[in-house]
Each structure stands twice: as structure tokens, then as C-alpha cells.
Wavefront OBJ file of the C-alpha trace (Angstrom):
o trace
v -0.043 -0.194 -0.085
v 2.383 2.417 -1.531
v 1.004 6.192 -2.113
v -2.235 6.606 0.220
v -2.742 9.771 2.043
v -4.701 10.334 5.269
v -4.910 13.941 4.673
v -8.006 15.510 3.270
v -7.603 17.267 -0.018
v -7.269 21.406 0.656
v -10.200 23.417 -0.416
v -9.493 26.578 -1.391
v -11.563 29.525 0.010
v -12.396 32.827 -1.721
v -14.365 35.933 -0.100
v -17.979 36.970 -1.550
v -17.191 40.992 -2.287
v -21.527 41.423 -1.181
v -21.758 39.471 2.164
v -17.665 39.372 2.970
v -18.225 35.505 3.779
v -15.505 33.172 3.176
v -17.056 30.320 0.900
v -15.172 27.339 -0.937
v -14.542 28.562 -4.256
v -16.531 26.394 -6.010
v -19.553 27.653 -4.413
v -18.913 31.404 -5.814
v -19.419 32.971 -8.934
v -16.066 35.165 -10.466
v -16.666 38.402 -11.852
v -13.814 39.060 -14.130
v -11.945 42.105 -15.552
v -10.197 41.419 -18.869
v -7.341 43.237 -19.630
v -9.090 44.756 -22.056
v -11.682 46.164 -19.157
v -14.577 43.984 -20.278
v -16.554 42.640 -16.778
v -17.890 39.243 -17.349
v -18.977 36.292 -15.015
v -15.838 33.304 -15.388
v -18.019 30.315 -14.358
v -14.518 28.195 -14.893
v -12.147 30.353 -13.287
v -9.817 30.249 -15.698
v -10.411 33.454 -17.733
v -7.460 36.032 -17.794
v -7.836 39.278 -15.518
v -8.719 40.589 -12.221
v -11.120 38.494 -10.456
v -13.706 39.057 -7.752
v -16.417 36.467 -6.054
v -19.810 36.851 -5.748
v -22.703 34.315 -4.177
v -24.550 33.149 -6.781
v -27.976 34.970 -5.421
v -29.326 38.441 -6.344
v -29.107 40.033 -2.471
v -25.548 39.840 -2.753
v -24.781 41.224 -6.271
v -27.563 43.994 -4.838
v -25.441 44.378 -1.973
v -22.474 44.191 -3.852
v -23.941 46.901 -6.312
v -24.993 49.161 -3.123
v -21.480 48.952 -1.635
v -19.520 49.723 -4.799
v -17.705 46.455 -3.959
v -16.826 45.479 -7.312
v -15.660 49.325 -8.041
v -13.258 48.766 -5.385
v -12.465 45.242 -6.030
v -11.390 46.483 -10.337
v -10.218 50.031 -9.585
v -12.542 51.199 -12.371
v -16.232 52.502 -12.182
v -18.723 49.930 -13.864
v -21.619 51.552 -15.714
v -25.526 50.335 -14.559
v -25.517 47.898 -18.571
v -22.795 45.733 -16.313
v -24.598 44.917 -13.095
v -27.685 44.207 -15.606
v -25.770 42.028 -17.336
v -24.743 40.447 -14.546
v -28.257 39.963 -12.899
v -29.308 38.485 -16.762
v -25.751 35.622 -16.932
v -26.524 35.275 -13.205
v -29.884 33.763 -14.015
v -28.561 31.432 -16.495
v -26.124 29.782 -14.430
v -25.167 26.157 -15.171
v -26.112 23.798 -12.596
v -22.737 22.311 -12.918
v -20.577 25.792 -12.151
v -22.372 26.322 -8.614
l 1 2 3 4 5 6 7 8 9 10 11 12 13 14 15 16 17 18 19 20 21 22 23 24 25 26 27 28 29 30 31 32 33 34 35 36 37 38 39 40 41 42 43 44 45 46 47 48 49 50 51 52 53 54 55 56 57 58 59 60 61 62 63 64 65 66 67 68 69 70 71 72 73 74 75 76 77 78 79 80 81 82 83 84 85 86 87 88 89 90 91 92 93 94 95 96 97 98
């Protein structure tokens, strides 16, 4: 029996910018600002650019919008259309991405 590990695998944790709770990375949605300045949702966590994490519920997104947490995370102002697009994309979240 060679190579048997009893140490559990470490789960990466991230903080939601809305509720400020630490949660497993897989439970959160990554919002990414590309080097070109384009903001979008990244379900796989692989897109290049600056990332911030949000819980997959609209209440957290509303809290994020009110506190301007994404603007601070990206060091750039976000237009209203970005939040509307995020809400729409959040409604279409693939079940395997949550």
C-alpha cells in the first residue's frame, strides 16, 4: 500500500465581495475584468484578468452594487449595464457551475 494519503485535500476558500463571507471557491461565481476592461462572469475560473467573487444569489449582487465593492475590487467605475448583464447571466447559471 504505497502512496495512500490520509490528509484531506485542501479546499480553496474565497471571500464574497457582497456578504464578505468566506466560502469554498466552487460555491462562488467569479466576476472578471479582462485586461481590455471587459467585465463578465467566469464560471470556470480560468479567464485572464482581475477577479472578484460573488455568491450566486441576487441579494449578494444587490449588496455588492450598493457598496460599490466591484468598483473597488477592479479599481474602475462600472456602468449600470454591467450590473444588469451580471443579473441576467446569474439567472442562467449552469447548475454544474454552482
